[in-house]
N, CA, C and O of each residue as an XYZ file, in Angstrom:
832
protein
N      -3.223     15.721      8.479
C      -3.326     15.045      7.189
C      -4.411     13.983      7.259
O      -4.483     13.221      8.224
N      -5.253     13.935      6.235
C      -6.337     12.964      6.212
C      -6.029     11.817      5.260
O      -5.426     12.007      4.203
N      -6.449     10.643      5.653
C      -6.400      9.463      4.802
C      -7.835      8.991      4.643
O      -8.559      8.834      5.626
N      -8.240      8.768      3.409
C      -9.635      8.480      3.143
C      -9.800      7.064      2.613
O      -8.865      6.476      2.069
N     -11.003      6.526      2.781
C     -11.295      5.172      2.341
C     -12.662      5.094      1.710
O     -13.565      5.857      2.055
N     -12.812      4.160      0.774
C     -14.058      4.038      0.031
C     -14.378      2.570     -0.205
O     -13.518      1.787     -0.607
N     -15.627      2.215      0.051
C     -16.135      0.875     -0.247
C     -17.364      1.019     -1.127
O     -18.426      1.403     -0.636
N     -17.246      0.718     -2.434
C     -18.391      0.867     -3.348
C     -19.379     -0.284     -3.197
O     -19.210     -1.345     -3.798
N     -20.410     -0.063     -2.391
C     -21.345     -1.140     -2.090
C     -22.638     -1.109     -2.866
O     -23.488     -1.969     -2.637
N     -22.836     -0.175     -3.769
C     -24.088     -0.092     -4.519
C     -25.004      0.979     -3.961
O     -24.657      1.660     -2.996
N     -26.179      1.131     -4.568
C     -27.100      2.205     -4.183
C     -27.373      2.222     -2.689
O     -27.754      1.211     -2.098
N     -27.170      3.395     -2.086
C     -27.387      3.636     -0.655
C     -26.415      2.882      0.242
O     -26.583      2.872      1.462
N     -25.408      2.256     -0.340
C     -24.472      1.453      0.447
C     -23.016      1.744      0.086
O     -22.164      0.858      0.147
N     -22.743      2.979     -0.285
C     -21.368      3.370     -0.547
C     -20.738      3.815      0.770
O     -21.127      4.837      1.334
N     -19.782      3.059      1.248
C     -19.123      3.398      2.500
C     -17.964      4.349      2.282
O     -17.137      4.126      1.398
N     -17.894      5.400      3.069
C     -16.805      6.376      2.995
C     -16.260      6.619      4.396
O     -16.990      6.530      5.382
N     -14.989      6.922      4.470
C     -14.377      7.162      5.779
C     -13.201      8.109      5.621
O     -12.589      8.186      4.556
N     -12.895      8.826      6.684
C     -11.747      9.731      6.722
C     -11.030      9.550      8.053
O     -11.645      9.584      9.119
N      -9.727      9.360      7.972
C      -8.884      9.162      9.144
C      -7.975     10.372      9.298
O      -7.233     10.715      8.378
N      -8.030     11.012     10.443
C      -7.185     12.175     10.715
C      -5.934     11.737     11.466
O      -6.009     11.027     12.469
N      -4.787     12.172     10.963
C      -3.498     11.807     11.546
C      -2.744     13.083     11.906
O      -2.642     14.002     11.093
N      -2.226     13.134     13.113
C      -1.397     14.262     13.544
C      -0.099     13.729     14.131
O      -0.101     12.816     14.956
N       1.005     14.315     13.691
C       2.336     13.918     14.150
C       2.554     12.418     13.993
O       3.143     11.763     14.852
N       2.060     11.891     12.868
C       2.287     10.490     12.550
C       1.424      9.499     13.297
O       1.698      8.299     13.275
N       0.371      9.987     13.967
C      -0.469      9.100     14.766
C      -1.942      9.344     14.456
O      -2.403     10.484     14.517
N      -2.691      8.286     14.122
C      -4.134      8.457     13.926
C      -4.797      8.915     15.221
O      -4.541      8.366     16.292
N      -5.657      9.936     15.103
C      -6.293     10.455     16.319
C      -7.820     10.378     16.271
O      -8.469     10.377     17.316
N      -8.401     10.315     15.067
C      -9.855     10.243     14.980
C     -10.256      9.755     13.602
O      -9.466      9.788     12.658
N     -11.504      9.301     13.501
C     -12.020      8.836     12.213
C     -13.519      9.080     12.171
O     -14.205      9.045     13.192
N     -14.002      9.324     10.977
C     -15.439      9.427     10.765
C     -15.809      8.580      9.554
O     -14.981      8.336      8.675
N     -17.055      8.137      9.518
C     -17.508      7.323      8.387
C     -18.969      7.622      8.114
O     -19.666      8.206      8.944
N     -19.425      7.210      6.934
C     -20.820      7.436      6.563
C     -21.196      6.493      5.439
O     -20.338      5.920      4.768
N     -22.504      6.343      5.246
C     -23.058      5.676      4.075
C     -23.665      6.750      3.191
O     -24.414      7.601      3.671
N     -23.348      6.717      1.903
C     -23.943      7.668      0.970
C     -24.630      6.889     -0.153
O     -24.434      5.683     -0.306
N     -25.437      7.608     -0.930
C     -26.328      6.936     -1.878
C     -25.642      6.469     -3.151
O     -25.926      5.376     -3.640
N     -24.744      7.279     -3.694
C     -24.178      7.015     -5.011
C     -22.674      7.259     -5.020
O     -22.114      7.796     -4.063
N     -22.031      6.861     -6.106
C     -20.610      7.156     -6.276
C     -20.372      8.663     -6.349
O     -19.355      9.153     -5.858
N     -21.297      9.399     -6.955
C     -21.152     10.852     -7.034
C     -21.131     11.468     -5.640
O     -20.324     12.355     -5.362
N     -22.014     10.999     -4.768
C     -22.004     11.504     -3.398
C     -20.722     11.093     -2.680
O     -20.198     11.846     -1.859
N     -20.218      9.898     -2.986
C     -18.962      9.459     -2.376
C     -17.816     10.363     -2.806
O     -16.988     10.747     -1.981
N     -17.760     10.707     -4.084
C     -16.709     11.599     -4.587
C     -16.766     12.947     -3.863
O     -15.735     13.481     -3.453
N     -17.973     13.489     -3.709
C     -18.133     14.776     -3.021
C     -17.662     14.668     -1.572
O     -16.917     15.525     -1.097
N     -18.091     13.622     -0.870
C     -17.745     13.435      0.542
C     -16.242     13.294      0.706
O     -15.644     13.944      1.563
N     -15.633     12.452     -0.109
C     -14.199     12.197     -0.001
C     -13.381     13.428     -0.384
O     -12.362     13.717      0.243
N     -13.826     14.156     -1.418
C     -13.100     15.345     -1.865
C     -13.069     16.413     -0.780
O     -12.072     17.120     -0.632
N     -14.156     16.533     -0.017
C     -14.223     17.525      1.043
C     -13.240     17.220      2.174
O     -12.812     18.121      2.896
N     -12.890     15.945      2.320
C     -12.074     15.544      3.468
C     -10.652     15.148      3.098
O      -9.794     15.016      3.970
N     -10.401     14.958      1.805
C      -9.096     14.469      1.400
C      -8.015     15.526      1.354
O      -6.990     15.396      2.022
N      -8.230     16.566      0.580
C      -7.207     17.595      0.449
C      -6.073     17.168     -0.470
O      -6.079     16.060     -1.005
N      -5.107     18.050     -0.647
C      -4.024     17.820     -1.600
C      -3.015     16.781     -1.129
O      -2.303     16.212     -1.956
N      -2.931     16.517      0.159
C      -1.915     15.594      0.668
C      -2.507     14.260      1.088
O      -1.877     13.496      1.819
N      -3.691     13.986      0.634
C      -4.364     12.779      1.081
C      -3.852     11.542      0.353
O      -3.237     11.626     -0.710
N      -4.127     10.398      0.961
C      -3.974      9.099      0.309
C      -5.303      8.387      0.493
O      -5.980      8.576      1.504
N      -5.680      7.564     -0.487
C      -6.967      6.897     -0.438
C      -6.790      5.389     -0.591
O      -6.000      4.921     -1.411
N      -7.535      4.643      0.208
C      -7.611      3.196      0.081
C      -8.999      2.833     -0.415
O      -9.996      3.340      0.098
N      -9.071      1.954     -1.414
C     -10.357      1.623     -2.041
C     -10.472      0.119     -2.241
O      -9.554     -0.533     -2.740
N     -11.615     -0.413     -1.843
C     -11.905     -1.829     -2.056
C     -12.440     -2.004     -3.475
O     -13.638     -2.190     -3.688
N     -11.526     -1.941     -4.434
C     -11.894     -2.107     -5.836
C     -10.668     -2.555     -6.605
O      -9.568     -2.586     -6.053
N     -10.837     -2.900     -7.864
C      -9.703     -3.213     -8.723
C      -9.081     -1.902     -9.179
O      -9.701     -1.148     -9.929
N      -7.873     -1.627     -8.738
C      -7.208     -0.390     -9.158
C      -6.414     -0.588    -10.441
O      -5.916      0.379    -11.017
N      -6.294     -1.818    -10.890
C      -5.730     -2.119    -12.200
C      -6.384     -3.399    -12.706
O      -6.955     -4.165    -11.930
N      -6.294     -3.620    -13.998
C      -6.944     -4.768    -14.627
C      -5.910     -5.649    -15.320
O      -4.852     -5.178    -15.738
N      -6.233     -6.935    -15.434
C      -5.351     -7.877    -16.107
C      -5.948     -8.288    -17.452
O      -7.164     -8.418    -17.595
N      -5.072     -8.489    -18.429
C      -5.515     -8.958    -19.744
C      -5.435    -10.477    -19.856
O      -5.694    -11.031    -20.925
N      -5.077    -11.159    -18.760
C      -4.930    -12.608    -18.781
C      -6.242    -13.343    -18.565
O      -7.299    -12.715    -18.491
N      -6.189    -14.674    -18.463
C      -7.393    -15.487    -18.301
C      -8.233    -15.067    -17.097
O      -7.734    -14.965    -15.977
N      -9.516    -14.827    -17.353
C     -10.507    -14.456    -16.326
C     -10.152    -13.178    -15.575
O     -10.791    -12.844    -14.578
N      -9.145    -12.471    -16.049
C      -8.758    -11.237    -15.382
C      -7.973    -11.436    -14.101
O      -7.772    -10.487    -13.343
N      -7.524    -12.667    -13.847
C      -6.726    -12.902    -12.641
C      -5.450    -12.080    -12.684
O      -4.802    -11.974    -13.725
N      -5.093    -11.500    -11.546
C      -3.895    -10.675    -11.443
C      -2.898    -11.334    -10.486
O      -3.295    -12.167     -9.670
N      -1.624    -10.982    -10.570
C      -0.653    -11.548     -9.630
C      -1.059    -11.349     -8.166
O      -0.886    -12.254     -7.349
N      -1.593    -10.182     -7.833
C      -2.007     -9.921     -6.446
C      -3.097    -10.894     -6.004
O      -3.070    -11.385     -4.876
N      -4.054    -11.175     -6.887
C      -5.139    -12.084     -6.544
C      -4.605    -13.487     -6.286
O      -4.986    -14.138     -5.314
N      -3.729    -13.939     -7.158
C      -3.168    -15.291     -6.996
C      -2.358    -15.383     -5.707
O      -2.404    -16.398     -5.012
N      -1.615    -14.322     -5.388
C      -0.810    -14.302     -4.168
C      -1.692    -14.384     -2.928
O      -1.393    -15.141     -2.004
N      -2.771    -13.614     -2.900
C      -3.668    -13.634     -1.748
C      -4.319    -15.004     -1.576
O      -4.445    -15.487     -0.451
N      -4.731    -15.629     -2.662
C      -5.333    -16.957     -2.566
C      -4.355    -17.978     -2.010
O      -4.727    -18.844     -1.218
N      -3.107    -17.869     -2.429
C      -2.094    -18.815     -1.951
C      -1.707    -18.536     -0.508
O      -1.501    -19.461      0.277
N      -1.609    -17.251     -0.158
C      -1.157    -16.869      1.189
C      -2.240    -17.098      2.234
O      -1.930    -17.412      3.383
N      -3.502    -16.946      1.857
C      -4.602    -17.051      2.818
C      -5.619    -18.095      2.347
O      -6.721    -17.730      1.937
N      -5.275    -19.372      2.399
C      -6.189    -20.411      1.903
C      -7.501    -20.475      2.673
O      -8.514    -20.929      2.139
N      -7.487    -20.022      3.930
C      -8.709    -20.088      4.747
C      -9.808    -19.181      4.198
O     -10.991    -19.447      4.410
N      -9.430    -18.116      3.497
C     -10.425    -17.178      2.968
C     -10.220    -16.966      1.471
O     -10.560    -15.910      0.937
N      -9.671    -17.957      0.805
C      -9.382    -17.799     -0.621
C     -10.645    -17.548     -1.435
O     -10.581    -16.954     -2.512
N     -11.802    -17.997     -0.927
C     -13.059    -17.755     -1.625
C     -13.436    -16.287     -1.684
O     -14.256    -15.892     -2.513
N     -12.846    -15.469     -0.811
C     -13.115    -14.028     -0.827
C     -12.372    -13.323     -1.955
O     -12.676    -12.177     -2.287
N     -11.398    -14.013     -2.540
C     -10.610    -13.438     -3.630
C     -11.089    -14.075     -4.928
O     -10.858    -15.260     -5.166
N     -11.747    -13.297     -5.755
C     -12.327    -13.831     -6.979
C     -11.695    -13.184     -8.205
O     -11.048    -12.141     -8.113
N     -11.893    -13.821     -9.348
C     -11.343    -13.276    -10.581
C     -12.051    -11.972    -10.943
O     -13.213    -11.762    -10.594
N     -11.340    -11.116    -11.637
C     -11.904     -9.816    -12.000
C     -13.174     -9.958    -12.824
O     -14.110     -9.175    -12.663
N     -13.212    -10.933    -13.690
C     -14.347    -11.080    -14.603
C     -15.637    -11.497    -13.908
O     -16.713    -11.410    -14.500
N     -15.540    -11.949    -12.654
C     -16.736    -12.419    -11.950
C     -17.251    -11.431    -10.919
O     -18.195    -11.743    -10.193
N     -16.657    -10.250    -10.834
C     -17.049     -9.283     -9.813
C     -18.294     -8.505    -10.218
O     -18.602     -8.357    -11.400
N     -19.008     -8.006     -9.192
C     -20.203     -7.208     -9.435
C     -19.827     -5.800     -9.933
O     -18.720     -5.313     -9.701
N     -20.773     -5.175    -10.614
C     -20.517     -3.891    -11.254
C     -20.169     -2.771    -10.300
O     -19.273     -1.978    -10.589
N     -20.861     -2.680     -9.159
C     -20.611     -1.560     -8.266
C     -19.168     -1.546     -7.787
O     -18.517     -0.501     -7.762
N     -18.681     -2.710     -7.411
C     -17.310     -2.788     -6.905
C     -16.313     -2.353     -7.971
O     -15.399     -1.579     -7.687
N     -16.480     -2.836     -9.173
C     -15.489     -2.556    -10.213
C     -15.741     -1.235    -10.940
O     -14.805     -0.466    -11.158
N     -16.996     -0.963    -11.320
C     -17.288      0.238    -12.106
C     -17.303      1.487    -11.241
O     -16.611      2.456    -11.552
N     -18.083      1.484    -10.156
C     -18.136      2.667     -9.295
C     -16.792      2.925     -8.627
O     -16.396      4.074     -8.434
N     -16.097      1.851     -8.276
C     -14.784      2.018     -7.661
C     -13.823      2.730     -8.582
O     -13.181      3.699     -8.175
N     -13.709      2.270     -9.821
C     -12.784      2.892    -10.762
C     -13.251      4.292    -11.148
O     -12.423      5.194    -11.280
N     -14.554      4.498    -11.331
C     -15.062      5.827    -11.673
C     -14.689      6.840    -10.597
O     -14.288      7.962    -10.904
N     -14.821      6.444     -9.344
C     -14.472      7.332     -8.242
C     -12.983      7.632     -8.230
O     -12.578      8.770     -7.995
N     -12.165      6.615     -8.481
C     -10.717      6.833     -8.492
C     -10.291      7.764     -9.620
O      -9.439      8.629     -9.422
N     -10.875      7.593    -10.794
C     -10.533      8.472    -11.915
C     -10.906      9.918    -11.596
O     -10.138     10.841    -11.866
N     -12.095     10.104    -11.020
C     -12.528     11.458    -10.650
C     -11.622     12.051     -9.582
O     -11.260     13.225     -9.664
N     -11.251     11.261     -8.581
C     -10.395     11.755     -7.510
C      -8.994     12.070     -8.027
O      -8.395     13.063     -7.614
N      -8.463     11.240     -8.925
C      -7.123     11.455     -9.460
C      -7.095     12.694    -10.353
O      -6.089     13.403    -10.396
N      -8.186     12.959    -11.061
C      -8.257     14.184    -11.871
C      -8.256     15.418    -10.976
O      -7.644     16.433    -11.309
N      -8.935     15.328     -9.853
C      -9.003     16.465     -8.938
C      -7.684     16.655     -8.191
O      -7.272     17.784     -7.923
N      -7.029     15.548     -7.858
C      -5.757     15.587     -7.118
C      -4.768     14.697     -7.861
O      -4.661     13.512     -7.544
N      -4.038     15.236     -8.846
C      -3.173     14.408     -9.704
C      -2.147     13.576     -8.943
O      -1.803     12.478     -9.381
N      -1.660     14.069     -7.826
C      -0.647     13.336     -7.070
C      -1.216     12.424     -5.998
O      -0.474     11.929     -5.150
N      -2.509     12.199     -6.022
C      -3.161     11.390     -4.993
C      -2.563      9.986     -4.939
O      -2.489      9.299     -5.959
N      -2.139      9.565     -3.759
C      -1.680      8.190     -3.562
C      -2.889      7.281     -3.432
O      -3.772      7.518     -2.607
N      -2.924      6.236     -4.255
C      -4.045      5.300     -4.270
C      -3.542      3.911     -3.919
O      -2.565      3.434     -4.496
N      -4.202      3.270     -2.985
C      -3.904      1.873     -2.714
C      -5.177      1.044     -2.777
O      -6.220      1.439     -2.257
N      -5.075     -0.091     -3.411
C      -6.164     -1.061     -3.404
C      -6.206     -1.724     -2.037
O      -5.180     -1.842     -1.366
N      -7.386     -2.155     -1.627
C      -7.511     -2.867     -0.353
C      -8.411     -4.080     -0.543
O      -9.148     -4.182     -1.523
N      -8.335     -4.982      0.404
C      -9.238     -6.141      0.425
C      -9.639     -6.372      1.880
O      -9.042     -7.205      2.562
N     -10.651     -5.637      2.361
C     -10.991     -5.674      3.786
C     -11.272     -7.070      4.344
O     -10.913     -7.353      5.486
N     -11.898     -7.934      3.573
C     -12.220     -9.268      4.100
C     -10.957    -10.073      4.387
O     -10.863    -10.735      5.421
N      -9.999    -10.019      3.487
C      -8.752    -10.750      3.724
C      -7.901    -10.031      4.771
O      -7.246    -10.683      5.584
N      -7.902     -8.701      4.761
C      -7.187     -7.969      5.800
C      -7.740     -8.294      7.189
O      -6.983     -8.418      8.152
N      -9.049     -8.428      7.281
C      -9.642     -8.782      8.569
C      -9.120    -10.133      9.034
O      -8.796    -10.301     10.209
N      -9.037    -11.089      8.132
C      -8.491    -12.399      8.499
C      -7.032    -12.262      8.948
O      -6.628    -12.871      9.939
N      -6.258    -11.480      8.236
C      -4.857    -11.272      8.603
C      -4.736    -10.687     10.013
O      -3.853    -11.075     10.777
N      -5.620     -9.763     10.346
C      -5.544     -9.076     11.627
C      -6.127     -9.890     12.772
O      -5.601     -9.854     13.884
N      -7.203    -10.623     12.516
C      -7.953    -11.255     13.603
C      -7.986    -12.772     13.549
O      -8.316    -13.420     14.543
N      -7.644    -13.354     12.386
C      -7.753    -14.798     12.179
C      -9.172    -15.295     12.469
O      -9.380    -16.377     13.017
N     -10.125    -14.470     12.084
C     -11.545    -14.849     12.167
C     -12.217    -14.459     10.871
O     -11.808    -13.497     10.219
N     -13.238    -15.190     10.494
C     -13.948    -14.885      9.261
C     -14.749    -13.589      9.412
O     -15.226    -13.249     10.495
N     -14.875    -12.907      8.330
C     -15.584    -11.631      8.260
C     -17.089    -11.887      8.327
O     -17.644    -12.589      7.481
N     -17.744    -11.312      9.340
C     -19.210    -11.417      9.454
C     -19.677    -10.281     10.351
O     -19.825    -10.452     11.562
N     -19.905     -9.131      9.750
C     -20.217     -7.943     10.539
C     -21.547     -8.085     11.271
O     -21.670     -7.648     12.415
N     -22.528     -8.682     10.636
C     -23.847     -8.806     11.269
C     -23.786     -9.633     12.544
O     -24.463     -9.322     13.524
N     -22.982    -10.679     12.532
C     -22.902    -11.577     13.687
C     -21.821    -11.158     14.678
O     -21.996    -11.282     15.890
N     -20.714    -10.665     14.156
C     -19.547    -10.390     15.004
C     -19.172     -8.906     15.011
O     -17.991     -8.561     14.993
N     -20.164     -8.047     15.038
C     -19.889     -6.608     14.977
C     -18.948     -6.163     16.091
O     -18.001     -5.418     15.841
N     -19.200     -6.608     17.307
C     -18.394     -6.167     18.451
C     -16.923     -6.528     18.255
O     -16.047     -5.681     18.428
N     -16.654     -7.771     17.897
C     -15.259     -8.183     17.748
C     -14.598     -7.511     16.551
O     -13.411     -7.189     16.603
N     -15.357     -7.294     15.462
C     -14.777     -6.625     14.305
C     -14.450     -5.170     14.616
O     -13.426     -4.658     14.164
N     -15.300     -4.506     15.375
C     -15.010     -3.128     15.766
C     -13.821     -3.071     16.717
O     -13.035     -2.125     16.670
N     -13.686     -4.074     17.579
C     -12.529     -4.133     18.468
C     -11.242     -4.321     17.673
O     -10.220     -3.709     17.986
N     -11.290     -5.165     16.647
C     -10.117     -5.396     15.803
C      -9.705     -4.120     15.089
O      -8.524     -3.771     15.062
N     -10.672     -3.426     14.514
C     -10.371     -2.186     13.805
C      -9.889     -1.100     14.764
O      -8.959     -0.358     14.447
N     -10.508     -1.008     15.915
C     -10.099     -0.007     16.909
C      -8.664     -0.239     17.358
O      -7.917      0.714     17.578
N      -8.277     -1.508     17.494
C      -6.903     -1.826     17.880
C      -5.927     -1.365     16.806
O      -4.851     -0.859     17.125
N      -6.286     -1.532     15.545
C      -5.429     -1.084     14.459
C      -5.331      0.431     14.395
O      -4.269      0.980     14.106
N      -6.444      1.103     14.667
C      -6.467      2.563     14.636
C      -5.751      3.183     15.827
O      -5.151      4.252     15.718
N      -5.819      2.502     16.964
C      -5.234      3.049     18.176
C      -6.198      3.877     18.992
O      -5.793      4.551     19.940
N      -7.464      3.836     18.639
C      -8.499      4.524     19.409
C      -9.832      3.837     19.145
O      -9.964      3.069     18.191
N     -10.809      4.112     19.983
C     -12.113      3.465     19.859
C     -12.866      3.992     18.645
O     -13.007      5.201     18.457
N     -13.342      3.067     17.831
C     -14.088      3.431     16.632
C     -15.359      2.613     16.567
O     -15.375      1.440     16.941
N     -16.430      3.239     16.088
C     -17.692      2.533     15.945
C     -18.380      2.961     14.660
O     -18.235      4.101     14.219
N     -19.126      2.047     14.065
C     -19.929      2.360     12.889
C     -21.098      1.399     12.836
O     -21.143      0.425     13.587
N     -22.045      1.669     11.948
C     -23.277      0.907     11.913
C     -23.372     -0.076     10.755
O     -24.340     -0.832     10.678
N     -22.403     -0.088      9.860
C     -22.519     -0.949      8.685
C     -21.169     -1.527      8.288
O     -20.120     -0.962      8.598
N     -21.212     -2.666      7.595
C     -19.984     -3.279      7.116
C     -19.309     -2.422      6.053
O     -18.085     -2.454      5.929
N     -20.077     -1.658      5.286
C     -19.481     -0.806      4.261
C     -18.653      0.319      4.882
O     -17.595      0.678      4.364
N     -19.134      0.866      5.981
C     -18.351      1.874      6.692
C     -17.101      1.253      7.304
O     -16.026      1.853      7.286
N     -17.253      0.036      7.850
C     -16.111     -0.671      8.424
C     -15.040     -0.887      7.354
O     -13.856     -0.650      7.591
N     -15.469     -1.337      6.184
C     -14.530     -1.557      5.082
C     -13.833     -0.263      4.684
O     -12.627     -0.249      4.440
N     -14.595      0.821      4.621
C     -14.012      2.109      4.232
C     -13.009      2.595      5.273
O     -11.956      3.126      4.920
N     -13.329      2.417      6.549
C     -12.410      2.848      7.602
C     -11.124      2.030      7.580
O     -10.035      2.580      7.744
N     -11.242      0.719      7.378
C     -10.041     -0.106      7.281
C      -9.229      0.268      6.038
O      -7.999      0.235      6.062
N      -9.916      0.622      4.962
C      -9.220      1.044      3.744
C      -8.456      2.346      3.982
O      -7.344      2.511      3.480
N      -9.039      3.261      4.735
C      -8.330      4.500      5.081
C      -7.103      4.198      5.934
O      -6.055      4.822      5.768
N      -7.239      3.240      6.848
C      -6.106      2.844      7.684
C      -5.002      2.220      6.828
O      -3.819      2.475      7.055
N      -5.386      1.410      5.852
C      -4.400      0.813      4.944
C      -3.666      1.897      4.157
O      -2.461      1.793      3.925
N      -4.394      2.934      3.746
C      -3.752      4.056      3.039
C      -2.719      4.733      3.933
O      -1.635      5.090      3.473
N      -3.050      4.910      5.199
C      -2.099      5.506      6.144
C      -0.873      4.626      6.331
O       0.257      5.107      6.254
N      -1.093      3.337      6.576
C       0.037      2.432      6.794
C       0.939      2.370      5.560
O       2.162      2.307      5.684
N       0.335      2.387      4.375
C       1.137      2.334      3.166
C       1.894      3.616      2.913
O       3.098      3.592      2.658
N       1.193      4.740      2.981
C       1.825      6.030      2.691
C       2.901      6.387      3.715
O       3.860      7.088      3.393
N       2.739      5.903      4.952
C       3.717      6.204      6.001
C       4.910      5.257      5.972
O       5.876      5.462      6.707
N       4.857      4.218      5.130
C       5.964      3.281      5.032
C       5.905      2.131      6.005
O       6.830      1.320      6.060
N       4.822      2.039      6.786
C       4.683      0.929      7.730
C       4.443     -0.384      6.979
O       5.025     -1.417      7.311
N       3.582     -0.326      5.968
C       3.372     -1.487      5.092
C       4.181     -1.245      3.817
O       3.853     -0.355      3.033
N       5.218     -2.023      3.613
C       6.119     -1.816      2.483
C       5.837     -2.761      1.316
O       6.302     -2.527      0.201
N       5.086     -3.815      1.569
C       4.842     -4.815      0.531
C       3.766     -4.303     -0.436
O       2.638     -4.032     -0.022
N       4.108     -4.175     -1.700
C       3.176     -3.701     -2.722
C       2.835     -4.868     -3.645
O       3.671     -5.309     -4.434
N       1.605     -5.364     -3.541
C       1.205     -6.539     -4.323
C       1.147     -6.243     -5.815
O       1.179     -7.172     -6.622
N       1.063     -4.989     -6.197
C       1.071     -4.659     -7.621
C       2.473     -4.731     -8.224
O       2.636     -4.581     -9.435
N       3.474     -4.959     -7.393
C       4.835     -5.139     -7.899
C       5.156     -6.606     -8.169
O       6.240     -6.921     -8.661
N       4.229     -7.501     -7.853
C       4.452     -8.917     -8.140
C       4.538     -9.122     -9.650
O       3.829     -8.446    -10.396
N       5.382    -10.028    -10.116
C       5.572    -10.196    -11.567
C       4.357    -10.821    -12.241
O       3.689    -11.683    -11.670
N       4.087    -10.381    -13.444
C       3.054    -11.005    -14.260
C       3.627    -12.264    -14.903
O       4.841    -12.473    -14.911
N       2.740    -13.098    -15.440
C       3.163    -14.295    -16.144
C       3.042    -14.057    -17.650
O       2.531    -13.029    -18.094
N       3.519    -15.025    -18.416
C       3.436    -14.909    -19.870
C       1.971    -14.825    -20.295
O       1.123    -15.551    -19.776
N       1.685    -13.945    -21.232
C       0.337    -13.831    -21.762
C      -0.590    -12.933    -20.977
O      -1.805    -12.996    -21.163
N      -0.056    -12.104    -20.110
C      -0.890    -11.150    -19.376
C      -0.110     -9.872    -19.141
O       1.121     -9.867    -19.118
N      -0.842     -8.806    -18.968
C      -0.262     -7.524    -18.561
C      -1.274     -6.827    -17.666
O      -2.455     -7.176    -17.660
N      -0.806     -5.844    -16.912
C      -1.681     -5.043    -16.070
C      -1.946     -3.704    -16.734
O      -1.028     -3.037    -17.213
N      -3.215     -3.321    -16.757
C      -3.653     -2.051    -17.322
C      -4.139     -1.163    -16.174
O      -4.928     -1.602    -15.337
N      -3.671      0.075    -16.137
C      -3.995      0.989    -15.033
C      -4.774      2.187    -15.562
O      -4.165      3.181    -15.956
N      -6.109      2.121    -15.582
C      -6.921      3.215    -16.151
C      -6.759      4.549    -15.436
O      -6.885      5.602    -16.061
N      -6.482      4.523    -14.137
C      -6.368      5.794    -13.410
C      -4.927      6.139    -13.089
O      -4.670      6.993    -12.241
N      -3.982      5.486    -13.754
C      -2.575      5.762    -13.499
C      -1.999      4.840    -12.440
O      -2.622      3.850    -12.058
N      -0.812      5.170    -11.972
C      -0.107      4.305    -11.017
C      -0.879      4.162     -9.713
O      -1.353      5.145     -9.144
N      -0.995      2.934     -9.256
C      -1.607      2.661     -7.951
C      -0.768      1.644     -7.212
O       0.092      0.976     -7.786
N      -1.039      1.545     -5.922
C      -0.349      0.599     -5.049
C      -1.349     -0.450     -4.528
O      -2.563     -0.322     -4.686
N      -0.788     -1.472     -3.913
C      -1.616     -2.444     -3.192
C      -0.832     -2.802     -1.945
O      -0.302     -3.905     -1.812
N      -0.772     -1.829     -1.022
C       0.012     -2.000      0.192
C      -0.540     -3.136      1.039
O      -1.751     -3.272      1.214
N       0.366     -3.942      1.557
C      -0.058     -5.092      2.369
C       0.903     -5.304      3.503
O       2.107     -5.112      3.338
N       0.391     -5.702      4.676
C       1.304     -5.962      5.813
C       2.206     -7.149      5.531
O       1.823     -8.082      4.825
N       3.396     -7.107      6.084
C       4.359     -8.201      5.884
C       3.874     -9.460      6.612
O       4.542    -10.493      6.569
């Protein structure tokens, strides 16, 4: 069974990854940089299959409240004050992350209606795992060691977008397998806001 991950980084910087799991254990992973969201959809579709789950560093649902803040965003800012600057309001995000991310999810969900989708936040997840700030250019070795420890085998890649995609695939595995039970999209909304899900039901699996 494959678990796939996607990091929409913009032209020539779309990170994609696929994690192969056998008998409940990750055994290998591959990653790549592709040019466009269309190429990402093709790459992921070839490796996902009908039983796949996907982790994506994008907004998998939107809020109608002030600045687009969602319960998950507020929770992450409160829980991880050291990296709260990495969690921004929906209305201030760049187009590739939000538009290409959602476009890819809609296309993937149409192709595989039962596809399990989880949102991810690699920068905050990295802090949770390593208690170090995210800086792939400076700390590539330690970041690859952190990810390899989570995967259970040695993993290497050449870009932060691939790293993000691989961690997103790992998050999809942990969530779909029941290892991560906390779903940030189940946090209650406040008065005057609701969550809108353009691609249908999604999760935001997070470690306890």
